[in-house]
C-alpha positions as CSV (number, residue, x, y, z in Angstrom):
1,M,12.5,-31.3,18.7
2,D,13.6,-29.3,21.8
3,E,13.3,-30.7,25.3
4,G,11.1,-27.8,26.3
5,T,8.5,-28.6,23.6
6,V,4.9,-28.6,24.8
7,R,2.8,-31.3,23.3
8,A,-0.7,-32.7,23.5
9,V,-1.6,-29.9,26.2
10,G,-5.3,-30.5,27.1
11,A,-5.8,-33.2,24.4
12,Q,-7.8,-35.2,26.8
13,G,-9.3,-32.3,28.7
14,S,-13.1,-31.6,28.7
15,G,-13.0,-28.3,30.8
16,G,-12.6,-24.5,29.8
17,P,-9.4,-22.6,28.9
18,G,-8.7,-22.2,32.4
19,A,-8.3,-26.0,32.9
20,V,-5.1,-25.9,31.2
21,G,-3.0,-23.5,33.3
22,R,0.7,-22.6,33.6
23,H,1.3,-25.3,36.2
24,A,-0.3,-27.9,34.1
25,V,1.7,-26.9,31.1
26,A,5.0,-27.1,33.1
27,R,3.8,-30.5,34.6
28,V,3.1,-32.0,31.2
29,T,6.4,-30.5,29.7
30,R,8.4,-32.4,32.4
31,L,6.5,-35.7,31.9
32,A,6.8,-35.5,28.4
33,G,10.6,-35.0,28.6
34,R,10.9,-37.8,30.9
35,A,8.9,-40.3,28.7
36,R,10.9,-39.1,25.7
37,T,14.1,-39.9,27.5
38,A,13.0,-43.3,28.7
39,L,11.8,-44.2,25.2
40,R,15.1,-43.3,23.7
41,R,17.1,-45.4,26.2
42,A,14.8,-48.3,25.4
43,D,15.2,-47.8,21.8
44,L,19.0,-47.7,22.3
45,R,18.9,-51.0,24.4
46,R,16.8,-52.6,21.5
47,T,18.4,-51.5,18.5
48,G,21.7,-50.0,19.4
49,P,23.0,-46.4,18.5
50,R,21.3,-44.8,15.5
51,S,23.2,-44.2,12.4
52,T,24.4,-40.6,12.0
53,G,24.1,-40.8,8.1
54,A,21.3,-38.7,6.5
55,G,18.4,-40.8,5.1
56,P,16.1,-39.7,2.1
57,A,13.8,-38.0,4.5
58,D,16.5,-35.9,6.2
59,E,18.0,-35.0,2.6
60,T,14.4,-33.9,1.5
61,A,13.9,-31.8,4.7
62,A,17.2,-30.1,4.3
63,A,16.5,-29.4,0.6
64,F,13.1,-27.8,1.6
65,L,14.7,-25.8,4.4
66,A,17.5,-24.6,2.0
67,E,14.9,-23.6,-0.6
68,A,12.7,-21.9,1.9
69,S,15.5,-19.9,3.4
70,A,16.5,-18.7,-0.2
71,I,12.9,-17.7,-0.8
72,L,12.4,-16.0,2.6
73,A,15.6,-14.0,2.3
74,S,14.6,-12.7,-1.2
75,S,12.4,-9.8,0.2
76,L,12.8,-7.1,2.8
77,D,9.1,-6.5,2.6
78,P,7.4,-7.9,5.7
79,R,4.2,-8.4,3.6
80,H,5.9,-10.5,1.2
81,V,7.8,-12.5,3.8
82,V,4.3,-13.3,5.3
83,D,3.0,-14.5,1.8
84,F,6.1,-16.6,1.4
85,I,5.5,-18.3,4.8
86,A,2.1,-19.1,4.0
87,S,2.9,-20.4,0.4
88,L,5.7,-22.5,1.7
89,T,3.7,-24.1,4.3
90,V,0.6,-25.0,2.3
91,P,0.3,-27.7,1.0
92,R,4.0,-28.9,1.6
93,L,3.8,-29.1,5.4
94,S,0.0,-28.9,6.1
95,D,-3.5,-28.4,4.7
96,G,-3.9,-25.0,6.1
97,I,-2.2,-22.3,8.0
98,M,-2.9,-19.4,10.2
99,I,-0.2,-16.7,10.8
100,F,-0.3,-14.5,13.9
101,L,2.0,-11.8,14.6
102,T,2.5,-9.6,17.6
103,A,0.9,-6.2,17.4
104,E,4.4,-4.4,17.0
105,T,5.3,-6.8,14.2
106,A,1.9,-6.6,12.5
107,A,2.2,-2.8,12.5
108,T,4.6,-3.1,9.6
109,L,2.0,-4.8,7.4
110,P,-0.6,-3.2,5.1
111,G,-4.2,-3.1,6.3
112,E,-5.5,-6.3,4.5
113,V,-4.7,-9.9,4.5
114,G,-5.3,-12.2,1.7
115,V,-7.5,-15.5,1.9
116,Q,-6.5,-17.9,-0.6
117,G,-9.5,-18.5,-3.0
118,G,-10.3,-14.9,-3.6
119,A,-11.8,-13.9,-0.2
120,A,-10.0,-11.0,1.5
121,G,-10.7,-9.1,4.7
122,L,-9.4,-6.7,7.2
123,A,-7.0,-8.3,9.6
124,V,-8.3,-9.5,12.8
125,D,-6.6,-7.6,15.8
126,S,-7.0,-8.3,19.4
127,G,-4.6,-5.6,20.7
128,Q,-1.6,-7.9,21.3
129,I,-1.9,-10.8,18.7
130,R,-3.1,-10.3,15.3
131,L,-4.1,-12.8,12.6
132,V,-2.5,-11.6,9.5
133,A,-2.9,-14.5,6.9
134,T,-5.1,-17.5,6.6
135,V,-4.5,-19.9,3.7
136,H,-6.1,-23.5,3.2
137,R,-6.4,-26.0,0.4
138,E,-10.1,-25.0,0.3
139,A,-11.1,-21.4,0.2
140,R,-14.3,-22.0,2.2
141,V,-12.3,-23.5,5.0
142,A,-9.9,-20.4,4.9
143,A,-13.1,-18.1,5.3
144,Y,-14.5,-20.2,8.0
145,L,-11.2,-20.1,10.0
146,T,-10.8,-16.2,9.7
147,T,-14.6,-15.8,10.7
148,A,-14.2,-18.1,13.7
149,E,-11.0,-16.2,14.8
150,S,-12.9,-12.8,14.5
151,L,-15.5,-14.0,17.0
152,R,-13.0,-15.2,19.5
153,P,-9.6,-13.6,18.7
154,A,-6.5,-15.1,20.2
155,R,-5.2,-13.3,23.3
156,I,-1.6,-13.1,24.7
157,E,-2.9,-14.3,28.2
158,D,-4.4,-17.5,26.8
159,D,-2.9,-20.9,28.1
160,F,-3.4,-22.4,24.5
161,G,-2.8,-21.6,21.1
162,P,-1.0,-18.6,19.7
163,G,-1.1,-16.7,23.0
164,L,0.8,-19.6,24.7
165,V,3.3,-19.9,22.0
166,V,4.1,-16.1,22.0
167,R,4.3,-16.0,25.6
168,T,6.5,-19.0,26.2
169,G,8.4,-19.3,23.0
170,Q,7.5,-23.0,22.7
171,T,5.8,-25.2,20.4
172,W,2.1,-26.2,21.1
173,Y,0.5,-29.4,19.6
174,L,-2.8,-31.0,20.0
175,P,-3.5,-34.4,18.1
176,Y,-7.2,-33.3,18.1
177,L,-9.3,-30.5,19.6
178,P,-10.9,-31.2,22.9
179,A,-14.7,-30.4,23.2
180,W,-14.3,-27.1,25.0
181,M,-12.0,-25.7,22.3
182,E,-14.5,-26.8,19.4
183,T,-17.2,-25.0,21.4
184,L,-14.7,-21.9,21.7
185,I,-14.1,-21.7,18.0
186,R,-17.2,-22.5,16.3
187,P,-19.4,-19.5,15.1
188,S,-22.6,-21.8,15.1
189,E,-23.7,-25.4,15.4
190,L,-24.5,-25.6,11.5
191,A,-20.9,-24.2,10.9
192,L,-19.2,-26.8,13.2
193,N,-21.2,-29.7,11.4
194,R,-20.2,-28.3,7.9
195,F,-16.5,-28.1,8.9
196,E,-16.3,-31.0,11.5
197,D,-13.4,-32.5,9.8
198,V,-11.5,-29.3,10.0
199,T,-12.1,-28.5,13.6
200,R,-11.3,-32.0,14.9
201,G,-7.5,-31.4,14.6
202,P,-4.7,-31.9,14.7
203,V,-3.2,-28.4,15.2
204,L,0.4,-27.3,15.7
205,G,1.7,-23.8,16.8
206,V,5.3,-23.0,16.3
207,P,7.1,-19.8,17.2
208,M,8.8,-17.5,14.8
209,P,11.7,-15.9,16.9
210,G,13.7,-13.0,15.5
211,A,15.3,-10.0,16.9
212,G,15.6,-11.5,20.5
213,R,11.9,-12.1,20.9
214,V,9.0,-14.1,19.4
215,L,7.5,-12.1,16.5
216,G,4.6,-14.4,15.7
217,V,3.1,-18.0,15.4
218,I,2.7,-20.4,12.5
219,L,-0.4,-22.3,13.4
220,A,-0.7,-25.3,11.0
221,T,-3.7,-27.7,10.6
222,R,-4.2,-31.0,8.8
223,V,-7.5,-32.7,8.0
224,D,-6.7,-36.5,7.8
225,R,-3.3,-37.1,9.3
226,R,-1.4,-36.1,12.4
227,F,2.0,-34.5,12.6
228,S,5.0,-36.9,13.2
229,D,7.8,-36.1,15.4
230,D,9.9,-35.5,11.9
231,D,6.9,-33.2,10.8
232,I,7.0,-31.1,14.1
233,S,10.8,-30.9,13.9
234,L,10.9,-29.7,10.3
235,I,8.0,-27.1,10.9
236,E,9.9,-25.9,14.0
237,A,13.2,-25.4,11.8
238,F,11.1,-23.6,9.2
239,G,9.8,-21.4,11.9
240,R,13.1,-20.4,13.1
241,R,14.1,-19.4,9.4
242,A,10.8,-17.6,8.9
243,G,11.3,-15.6,12.3
244,L,14.8,-14.7,10.9
245,A,13.7,-13.5,7.7
246,L,10.6,-11.5,9.3
247,G,13.0,-9.9,11.8
248,N,15.4,-8.7,9.0
249,A,12.3,-7.4,7.2
250,V,10.8,-5.6,10.3
251,V,14.3,-3.8,10.9
252,H,14.6,-2.8,7.3
253,H,11.0,-1.5,7.5
254,G,11.9,0.6,10.6
255,A,14.8,2.1,8.8
256,L,12.8,2.9,5.8
257,E,10.1,4.3,7.7
258,S,12.5,6.8,9.1
259,A,13.7,7.7,5.7
260,L,10.2,8.2,4.5
261,T,9.4,10.3,7.7
262,L,12.3,12.7,6.7
263,Q,11.0,12.8,3.1
264,R,7.4,13.5,4.0
265,S,8.7,16.5,6.0
266,L,10.4,17.8,2.9
267,L,7.6,17.3,0.4
268,P,4.2,18.9,0.3
269,T,1.5,16.9,2.1
270,H,-1.5,17.4,-0.4
271,P,-2.1,19.1,-3.5
272,P,-4.0,22.3,-3.5
273,A,-7.4,22.6,-5.1
274,I,-7.4,24.5,-8.5
275,A,-9.8,25.8,-10.9
276,G,-10.4,23.9,-13.9
277,G,-8.1,21.2,-13.2
278,E,-7.1,18.4,-10.7
279,L,-3.6,17.4,-9.5
280,A,-2.0,14.3,-7.9
281,M,1.5,13.7,-6.9
282,R,3.3,10.6,-5.6
283,Y,6.8,9.6,-4.2
284,L,7.9,6.2,-4.2
285,P,11.4,5.4,-2.5
286,A,13.7,3.1,-3.8
287,T,13.9,-0.2,-1.9
288,A,17.6,-1.1,-2.6
289,G,18.4,1.0,0.5
290,T,17.0,2.9,3.4
291,Q,18.5,6.3,2.8
292,V,16.3,9.1,1.6
293,G,16.6,10.4,-1.8
294,G,16.8,13.8,-3.6
295,D,13.7,13.6,-5.7
296,L,11.6,16.7,-5.3
297,Y,8.2,18.1,-6.3
298,D,6.1,20.9,-5.4
299,V,2.8,22.7,-6.4
300,V,2.6,26.4,-5.5
301,P,-0.7,28.4,-5.8
302,L,0.1,31.8,-7.1
303,P,-1.8,35.0,-6.0
304,D,-3.3,35.6,-9.4
305,G,-5.1,32.2,-9.6
306,R,-2.2,30.4,-11.6
307,V,-0.4,27.5,-10.1
308,G,3.3,26.6,-10.3
309,L,4.4,23.1,-10.9
310,A,7.8,21.8,-10.3
311,I,9.7,18.5,-10.2
312,G,13.5,18.0,-9.9
313,D,16.2,15.6,-8.8
314,V,19.3,16.3,-6.9
315,M,22.0,13.6,-7.5
316,G,22.9,11.3,-4.6
317,R,21.3,9.7,-1.6
318,G,21.4,10.3,2.1
319,L,20.9,13.3,4.4
320,G,23.3,15.5,2.2
321,A,21.1,15.0,-1.0
322,A,17.9,15.6,1.2
323,A,19.2,18.7,2.7
324,Q,20.0,20.1,-0.6
325,M,16.7,19.2,-2.1
326,G,15.0,20.8,0.7
327,Q,16.9,24.1,0.4
328,L,16.3,24.1,-3.5
329,R,12.6,23.7,-2.9
330,A,12.2,26.5,-0.4
331,A,14.3,28.8,-2.9
332,L,12.1,27.6,-5.7
333,R,8.9,28.3,-3.8
334,A,10.2,31.9,-2.8
335,F,10.8,32.6,-6.5
336,A,7.5,31.3,-7.4
337,L,5.5,33.3,-4.9
338,A,7.2,36.4,-6.1
339,G,5.7,35.8,-9.6
340,T,8.9,34.8,-11.2
341,E,8.4,33.2,-14.7
342,P,9.7,29.8,-15.5
343,G,12.8,30.8,-17.4
344,D,14.0,33.4,-15.0
345,L,13.0,31.2,-11.8
346,L,15.4,28.5,-13.2
347,T,18.2,31.2,-13.6
348,G,17.8,32.2,-10.2
349,L,17.7,28.6,-8.8
350,A,20.8,27.8,-10.7
351,R,22.7,30.6,-8.6
352,V,21.2,29.2,-5.4
353,A,22.4,25.7,-6.3
354,S,25.9,27.1,-7.1
355,S,25.9,28.8,-3.6
356,L,25.0,25.4,-2.0
357,D,27.6,23.4,-3.8
358,V,25.1,21.3,-5.4
359,S,27.3,18.9,-7.6
360,F,24.3,17.9,-10.1
361,A,20.7,18.6,-10.1
362,T,18.0,18.8,-12.5
363,C,14.5,20.8,-12.4
364,L,11.4,21.3,-14.6
365,Y,9.1,24.2,-13.6
366,G,6.0,25.4,-15.3
367,V,3.0,27.6,-14.6
368,Y,-0.5,26.6,-15.5
369,D,-3.2,29.3,-16.0
370,P,-6.8,28.0,-15.8
371,A,-8.1,31.2,-17.3
372,T,-6.5,30.5,-20.6
373,S,-5.8,26.9,-20.4
374,R,-2.1,27.3,-21.1
375,L,1.0,25.7,-19.3
376,R,4.3,27.5,-19.9
377,F,7.4,25.8,-18.6
378,A,11.2,25.7,-19.0
379,S,13.7,22.8,-17.9
380,A,17.2,22.7,-16.4
381,G,18.4,19.4,-18.0
382,H,15.2,17.6,-16.8
383,F,13.0,15.3,-18.7
384,P,10.2,17.0,-20.8
385,P,6.7,16.4,-19.7
386,L,4.5,13.8,-21.4
387,L,1.5,15.5,-22.9
388,V,-1.8,13.6,-23.3
389,I,-4.1,16.0,-25.3
390,P,-7.4,15.0,-26.9
391,G,-7.3,14.6,-30.6
392,R,-3.5,14.5,-30.8
393,P,-0.8,11.9,-30.5
394,V,0.5,11.3,-27.1
395,A,4.0,12.7,-27.1
396,Y,6.6,14.4,-25.1
397,A,6.6,18.3,-25.2
398,E,9.2,19.7,-27.4
399,L,11.7,22.0,-25.4
400,E,15.2,23.2,-25.5
401,P,16.6,22.1,-22.0
402,G,19.1,24.2,-20.5
403,L,22.2,23.3,-18.4
404,C,21.7,21.2,-15.2
405,F,22.4,22.8,-11.9
406,G,25.9,22.5,-10.7
407,V,27.5,22.5,-14.2
408,D,30.4,25.0,-14.3
409,E,29.4,28.0,-16.6
410,T,33.1,28.9,-17.0
411,I,33.4,25.6,-19.0
412,A,29.9,25.2,-20.4
413,G,29.2,29.1,-20.9
414,P,26.1,30.9,-19.6
415,T,22.8,29.4,-20.3
416,A,19.4,30.8,-20.9
417,Y,16.3,28.7,-20.0
418,E,13.9,28.9,-23.0
419,E,10.1,28.7,-22.1
420,T,7.7,26.5,-24.0
421,T,4.0,27.0,-24.1
422,V,1.2,24.4,-24.6
423,E,-2.6,24.7,-25.0
424,L,-4.3,22.2,-22.7
425,P,-8.1,21.9,-23.6
426,P,-10.5,20.1,-21.2
427,G,-9.5,16.3,-20.8
428,S,-6.0,16.9,-21.3
429,A,-3.1,15.3,-19.0
430,V,0.3,16.4,-18.2
431,L,3.0,14.1,-16.4
432,F,6.0,15.5,-14.9
433,F,8.4,12.7,-13.5
434,T,12.0,11.8,-12.4
435,D,14.4,9.4,-14.0
436,G,13.4,6.5,-11.7
437,L,10.3,5.9,-13.7
438,V,11.9,5.4,-17.1
439,E,15.5,4.4,-16.4
440,S,17.0,1.3,-14.9
441,R,19.9,-1.0,-15.4
442,R,17.9,-3.3,-17.3
443,Q,16.2,-0.7,-19.4
444,P,17.9,2.4,-21.2
445,V,16.3,5.8,-20.7
446,D,15.1,6.0,-24.3
447,D,13.4,2.6,-24.1
448,G,11.6,3.5,-20.9
449,M,10.4,6.8,-22.3
450,E,8.9,5.1,-25.3
451,Q,7.4,2.5,-23.2
452,L,5.6,5.1,-21.0
453,R,4.4,6.9,-24.0
454,A,3.2,3.9,-25.9
455,V,1.4,2.5,-22.8
456,L,-0.4,5.9,-22.1
457,A,-1.3,6.2,-25.9
458,G,-2.9,2.7,-25.9
459,E,-0.4,1.2,-28.3
460,R,0.8,-1.5,-26.0
461,P,-0.4,-3.0,-22.5
462,P,1.5,-2.4,-19.6
463,P,4.4,-5.0,-19.0
464,G,2.8,-6.2,-15.8
465,A,-0.4,-7.3,-17.7
466,E,1.7,-9.9,-19.5
467,A,4.7,-10.8,-17.3
468,S,5.1,-12.0,-13.6
469,V,8.3,-12.2,-11.3
470,D,9.9,-15.5,-10.8
471,L,8.8,-16.0,-7.2
472,D,5.1,-16.0,-8.3
473,L,5.7,-19.7,-8.9
474,V,6.2,-20.0,-5.2
475,T,3.7,-17.5,-4.0
476,G,0.8,-18.3,-6.7
477,R,0.2,-14.6,-6.5
478,P,0.1,-12.2,-9.4
479,G,3.3,-10.6,-10.7
480,G,4.3,-6.9,-10.7
481,S,6.4,-4.5,-8.9
482,V,7.4,-4.8,-5.3
483,R,7.8,-1.5,-3.7
484,P,7.3,0.1,-0.4
485,P,4.2,2.0,0.1
486,A,4.0,5.1,-1.8
487,L,3.7,8.7,-0.4
488,S,0.4,9.6,-2.3
489,P,-0.6,13.2,-1.0
490,G,-2.9,13.4,-4.0
491,R,-5.1,10.6,-3.0
492,A,-5.8,9.1,0.4
493,T,-6.7,5.8,-0.9
494,S,-5.0,2.8,-2.6
495,A,-5.1,2.3,-6.2
496,P,-8.5,1.5,-7.7
497,A,-9.6,-2.0,-8.3
498,H,-10.5,-1.4,-11.9
499,R,-8.0,0.6,-14.3
500,P,-8.2,0.8,-17.9
501,A,-6.4,-2.1,-19.5
502,V,-4.9,-0.3,-22.4
503,G,-4.5,3.7,-22.7
504,W,-5.4,6.6,-20.8
505,D,-9.0,7.5,-20.4
506,P,-9.4,11.4,-19.9
507,C,-12.4,11.0,-17.8
508,R,-10.3,9.4,-15.0
509,T,-8.4,11.2,-12.3
510,P,-4.6,12.3,-12.1
511,A,-4.3,9.5,-9.5
512,D,-5.3,7.1,-12.0
513,L,-2.8,8.4,-14.6
514,I,0.0,8.0,-12.1
515,D,-1.1,4.3,-11.5
516,L,-0.9,3.6,-15.2
517,A,2.5,5.3,-15.6
518,L,3.8,3.0,-12.8
519,E,2.4,0.0,-14.6
520,A,4.2,1.1,-17.6
521,A,7.5,1.5,-15.7
522,D,7.3,-2.1,-14.6
523,S,10.2,-1.4,-12.1
524,P,12.0,-4.3,-10.6
525,E,11.4,-5.7,-7.1
526,L,14.4,-3.9,-5.8
527,G,14.0,-0.3,-7.2
528,E,17.4,1.3,-8.0
529,D,16.2,4.9,-7.7
530,D,13.4,7.0,-6.2
531,I,10.4,7.9,-8.4
532,A,8.7,11.3,-8.0
533,I,5.6,12.0,-10.2
534,L,3.3,15.0,-10.6
535,A,0.2,14.8,-12.9
536,L,-2.3,17.4,-13.9
537,V,-5.6,16.8,-15.7
538,T,-7.6,19.7,-17.0
539,R,-11.4,19.9,-16.7
540,G,-14.1,21.7,-18.6
541,R,-16.9,23.5,-16.8
542,S,-19.2,21.1,-14.9
543,V,-23.0,21.7,-14.3
544,A,-23.5,22.8,-10.7
545,L,-25.9,20.6,-8.8
546,L,-25.5,21.7,-5.3
547,D,-23.7,24.3,-3.4
548,V,-24.6,25.0,0.2
549,V,-22.8,25.9,3.6
550,L,-23.9,24.0,6.7
551,D,-23.2,24.5,10.4
552,A,-21.0,21.8,12.0
553,T,-23.8,20.2,14.1
554,E,-25.1,16.7,14.3
555,T,-27.8,17.5,12.0
556,A,-25.5,18.4,9.0
557,P,-25.0,14.9,7.6
558,A,-28.6,14.4,7.2
559,Q,-29.0,17.9,5.7
560,A,-26.4,17.2,3.3
561,R,-27.5,13.9,2.1
562,N,-31.1,14.9,1.7
563,L,-30.1,18.0,-0.4
564,L,-27.8,16.1,-2.6
565,G,-30.4,13.4,-3.2
566,D,-33.0,15.7,-4.2
567,A,-30.5,17.4,-6.5
568,L,-29.5,14.1,-8.3
569,R,-33.2,13.0,-8.6
570,G,-33.9,16.5,-10.2
571,Q,-31.3,15.8,-12.9
572,G,-32.6,12.2,-13.3
573,L,-29.5,10.6,-11.7
574,T,-31.3,8.1,-9.7
575,A,-28.7,5.4,-10.0
576,L,-26.3,7.5,-8.1
577,V,-28.6,8.6,-5.3
578,D,-27.9,5.8,-2.8
579,D,-23.9,5.7,-3.2
580,A,-23.8,9.4,-3.1
581,R,-25.8,9.9,-0.1
582,L,-23.8,7.2,1.8
583,L,-20.5,8.6,0.9
584,L,-21.4,12.1,1.5
585,T,-22.8,11.3,5.1
586,E,-19.5,9.4,6.0
587,I,-17.5,12.6,4.9
588,V,-19.6,15.2,6.5
589,T,-19.8,13.3,9.7
590,N,-16.0,13.2,9.8
591,A,-15.8,17.0,9.1
592,V,-18.4,17.6,11.8
593,R,-16.1,15.7,14.5
594,Y,-13.0,17.8,13.5
595,A,-14.1,21.0,11.8
596,R,-14.0,24.3,13.8
597,S,-16.4,26.3,11.5
598,D,-19.0,25.6,9.0
599,I,-19.1,23.1,6.2
600,R,-19.5,23.7,2.5
601,V,-20.9,20.9,0.2
602,S,-20.8,21.3,-3.4
603,A,-21.5,18.9,-6.3
604,G,-21.0,19.1,-10.0
605,L,-21.6,16.9,-13.1
606,D,-18.9,16.7,-15.8
607,G,-20.2,14.5,-18.5
608,H,-21.2,11.3,-16.6
609,R,-18.7,11.9,-13.8
610,L,-20.2,13.2,-10.4
611,R,-17.8,15.2,-8.3
612,V,-18.8,16.0,-4.6
613,D,-16.6,18.3,-2.6
614,V,-16.7,18.9,1.2
615,D,-14.7,21.9,2.3
616,D,-14.0,22.8,6.0
617,R,-11.5,25.2,7.8
618,E,-9.7,22.4,9.6
619,G,-6.5,22.0,7.7
620,G,-4.4,20.2,10.5
621,V,-6.3,16.9,10.6
622,R,-6.0,14.9,7.5
623,P,-8.6,12.2,6.9
624,R,-7.3,8.7,6.3
625,P,-8.5,5.3,6.4
626,I,-7.7,3.5,9.7
627,R,-8.1,0.0,11.1
628,P,-10.8,0.0,13.8
629,R,-11.0,-2.4,16.3
630,N,-14.1,-4.8,16.8
631,D,-15.6,-2.6,19.5
632,D,-14.6,0.9,18.0
633,E,-17.6,3.1,17.4
634,F,-15.8,5.2,14.8
635,G,-13.2,4.6,12.2
636,R,-15.1,2.8,9.5
637,G,-16.4,5.7,7.4
638,L,-13.5,6.3,5.1
639,L,-13.2,2.5,4.6
640,I,-16.7,2.7,3.2
641,V,-15.8,5.7,1.0
642,D,-12.7,3.8,-0.2
643,A,-14.8,0.7,-1.1
644,V,-17.7,2.5,-2.9
645,A,-16.2,5.6,-4.5
646,R,-14.8,5.4,-7.9
647,S,-12.0,7.7,-6.5
648,W,-11.4,10.1,-3.7
649,G,-8.8,12.3,-2.2
650,V,-7.8,15.2,0.0
651,E,-6.9,18.7,-1.2
652,S,-5.5,21.8,0.5
653,T,-7.5,25.0,0.2
654,V,-6.5,28.5,1.2
655,V,-8.5,28.3,4.4
656,G,-8.4,24.5,5.1
657,K,-9.0,21.3,3.3
658,R,-11.2,19.7,0.8
659,V,-12.3,16.1,0.8
660,W,-13.8,15.0,-2.4
661,F,-15.2,11.9,-4.2
662,D,-16.1,10.8,-7.6
663,L,-19.0,8.5,-8.9
664,L,-19.7,7.5,-12.6
665,D,-23.2,7.4,-13.7
666,P,-23.9,4.0,-15.0
667,D,-26.6,5.3,-17.3
668,G,-24.6,8.3,-18.8
669,G,-22.5,8.8,-21.8
670,G,-19.0,9.9,-22.4
671,D,-17.6,13.2,-21.5
672,P,-18.3,15.4,-24.7
673,A,-15.4,17.7,-23.8
674,A,-12.9,15.1,-23.5
675,A,-12.1,12.8,-26.6
676,A,-9.8,9.8,-26.1
677,P,-6.1,10.6,-27.1
678,T,-4.8,9.0,-30.3
679,G,-1.7,7.2,-30.8
680,A,1.4,8.6,-32.3
681,V,2.1,7.9,-35.9
């Protein structure tokens, strides 16, 4: 243990937090150092010099640290590093752990923290120090500690606990908690009595240094035994390794975010609202590097009511591939807006690619006509779309792919891009994707395509439902792919908590289809290639329940929810009234705050699926869930929408944006216009 370590600060005190000031900390540190030196000298006089050989305890500690270092270094995702820290600490080093990060470090984590035992909640944020994980042998204790922290969050200016450790970079240890600290952390007298054995101590806080600063604190607790000198030294050594791994993950996250920012600027932000269908699109970067890729997708609303759908892949990574991808997308959009048909568009795009010295690129472009429910498309060496059509086997479209862009026509000869047309009745789904979804070093592309088709057909479960990664033995968490956050313009929320275990349900959304496709891909922890996906789901005519235009005033939320409630009761949909009114109130309130003009509210029933749309003319501000502070008046509305709605999202309209949500009628039947797809024979 270092000479500067702070131990037993305030262990005997009975005053408040101010009773342990900086001067007291320094004085105790000096006295502890002198006492330790005196004890060592006395020990040497009595027993002579200690052996330098490593005993069994030293060998065990060294083995643990070596194993922990390997595990911590296995991921560059800050979220997983935090999970590893918690799982390695409990129960090996302590009975419970609370992990605090500085605000800058915590900003690299997603919005939720897990509490072992099934409870989960939003991270507690005090502005400078944030609790990001709580794990204990008993789930009820973890929940209690999280609640106690939310009532009195740690602060950087504290002269005890995480604040002191972050500010000084030194270890903080209390053999047991003084009375004033018990009073500080207890939510109530009843809670203190129920958890008296937990709140008595001991408690140990060690820093996690990395990147030249303290990134966070490991606050370890025990119930029935104290931390020995060897225990403290071991946890300090573990904290240094945890800080190193966390620092590397934070640096990687910053580089990845820069790449994603560039990628966002080159791809569309939200899918447009289209008649007779729904769209979703998603981009997942490879985590094996931090360079931007060349995958592209686009959705182009055409003047005649049709919509152009495009996906492609430029070979390579880095700024060069991204620049070529951006230029090809701009050219593709120009051709599409001019009304160019798919085959002719690819011919023109091939000339553009040749002028840009594109070495290799593929593209699939189609035009969907809601009036005829037909999709006409052509391919320049790209994968065919996967078709999920009611009453037919799930299969890839049959097409004749033309030459990829960049192929020398003097060698291969001129190519014509043949067009294919398919009928898409209501309830159909079409999936455009790039090679990262179906190909990897461990899986040939043919096997990947068959796996995707079989999962969507319901012939086999997704691989993630049966398998888990090796590190799950360490973390104790479910297996599955580990990738950075996806760019999901088709949906402003995370994946739904419940997804169909087998096969594609045509009553679900295109975002759900993308989720299922990603489960089928079962991509490894370090993705080898980017993934771009574009999904279209066609819908039949819905029964109109409400269509009203409201002024953007403070009375609009009440007017909207009352009108919707009356419309639902008129159709006998009483089971949906409360949830629908709540969600509509939150979305309309958000629109009133930012909209510059009137607000249109519409609702329709498609089978047993209720769809509610809120349109406004403010296209610049895109609603998204945020993490509000405890004292914030606003910021929780979309969190409620995310928790209650079956699904929700944001779409671009000609004059602004549309925020929508879906609810399912628990008393309703299936969608008569959408039969489930059958598997291929």
